C-alpha positions in Angstrom: -122.6 82.4 -57.0 -125.4 80.0 -56.5 -128.3 81.0 -54.3 -128.6 77.6 -52.6 -126.2 74.9 -51.7 -128.6 72.4 -53.2 -127.7 73.9 -56.7 -124.0 73.1 -56.3 -122.9 69.9 -58.1 -120.3 69.4 -55.4 -122.9 69.3 -52.7 -125.2 67.0 -54.8 -122.3 64.5 -55.4 -121.1 64.7 -51.8 -124.6 64.0 -50.5 -124.9 61.0 -52.9 -121.5 59.8 -51.7 -122.6 60.0 -48.0 -125.7 57.9 -48.8 -123.6 55.3 -50.6 -121.1 55.2 -47.7 -124.0 54.5 -45.3 -125.3 51.7 -47.6 -121.8 50.2 -48.0 -121.0 50.3 -44.3 -124.2 48.5 -43.3 -122.3 45.1 -43.5 -119.3 46.2 -41.4 -118.7 44.1 -38.3 -121.0 45.0 -35.4 -118.0 45.5 -33.1 -117.1 48.5 -35.4 -120.4 50.3 -35.0 -118.7 52.9 -32.6 -115.3 52.6 -34.3 -114.5 52.7 -37.9 -118.2 52.6 -39.1 -119.1 55.7 -37.1 -115.9 57.5 -38.2 -116.5 56.8 -41.9 -120.1 57.8 -41.7 -119.2 61.0 -39.8 -116.6 62.0 -42.3 -118.9 61.3 -45.3 -121.7 63.4 -43.8 -119.2 66.2 -42.9 -118.2 66.6 -46.6 -121.8 67.6 -47.7 -122.6 69.4 -44.5 -119.6 71.7 -44.7 -120.5 72.7 -48.3 -124.0 73.6 -47.1 -122.8 75.5 -44.1 -120.2 77.4 -46.1 -122.7 78.4 -48.7 -124.8 79.9 -45.9 -122.0 82.1 -44.6 -121.7 85.8 -45.4 -118.5 86.1 -47.4 -116.7 84.2 -50.1 -113.7 83.8 -47.7 -115.9 82.1 -45.1 -117.3 79.8 -47.8 -113.8 78.9 -49.0 -112.9 78.1 -45.4 -115.8 75.7 -45.0 -114.9 74.1 -48.4 -111.5 73.5 -47.0 -113.1 71.7 -44.0 -115.1 69.7 -46.5 -112.0 68.8 -48.4 -110.3 67.7 -45.2 -113.2 65.5 -44.3 -113.1 64.0 -47.8 -109.5 63.1 -47.5 -110.2 61.6 -44.0 -113.0 59.5 -45.6 -110.6 58.2 -48.3 -108.1 57.2 -45.6 -110.8 55.4 -43.6 -112.1 53.6 -46.7 -108.6 52.4 -47.4 -108.3 51.1 -43.9 -111.7 49.3 -44.2 -110.5 47.8 -47.5 -107.3 46.6 -45.9 -109.3 45.0 -43.1 -111.5 43.4 -45.7 -114.6 45.1 -44.4 -115.4 46.3 -47.9 -115.0 44.5 -51.2 -112.7 45.7 -54.0 -115.6 46.7 -56.3 -117.3 48.9 -53.7 -114.0 50.3 -52.5 -113.0 51.4 -56.1 -116.4 52.8 -56.7 -116.4 54.9 -53.5 -112.9 56.1 -54.2 -113.9 57.2 -57.7 -116.8 59.2 -56.2 -114.4 60.7 -53.7 -112.1 61.7 -56.5 -114.9 63.4 -58.4 -116.0 65.3 -55.3 -112.4 66.4 -54.6 -112.1 67.8 -58.1 -115.3 69.7 -57.7 -114.2 71.1 -54.3 -110.8 72.1 -55.6 -112.4 74.0 -58.6 -114.9 75.7 -56.3 -112.2 76.8 -53.9 -110.1 78.1 -56.8 -113.1 80.0 -58.2 -113.6 81.7 -54.8 -109.9 82.6 -54.5 -110.0 84.1 -58.0 -113.1 86.2 -57.3 -112.2 89.9 -57.2 -113.6 91.7 -54.3 -115.5 94.9 -55.0 -113.8 98.0 -53.7 -115.1 99.3 -50.4 -117.4 102.2 -50.9 -117.0 105.3 -48.9 -120.3 106.9 -48.1 -121.0 110.4 -49.5 -120.6 112.2 -46.2 -117.0 110.9 -45.8 -116.2 111.6 -49.4 -117.3 115.2 -48.9 -115.2 115.6 -45.8 -112.2 114.4 -47.6 -112.8 116.8 -50.5 -113.2 119.7 -48.0 -109.9 118.8 -46.3 -108.0 118.7 -49.6 -109.0 122.4 -50.2 
């Protein structure tokens, strides 16, 4: 497992996606600043942020849980981008480009989650004192 979230390609691409979402939503109607613009930006930031927070957790299970949150935020972002496209707040070229980036991040997240689920957990170690007591009880 990576030592830093910054080393994860999923985080790198998610962060790049968040920056591009900020750039592409700059031209949204001002009346949407507290509506769809804010929602889209929050969802985009949440994708990368949850990857980072999960990497900082203590167990692979906790990391996988936060990757699940990240995945949910990404799907939320896709839905919001589609709505923005339908409302003609975003052009077709930008929409398709952002959706392609979302698809790439989703694939990376899915593979990362899979790898964590397939990780074998090391067996619990019993300390020597407990092992000795058990051996004594067997006699």
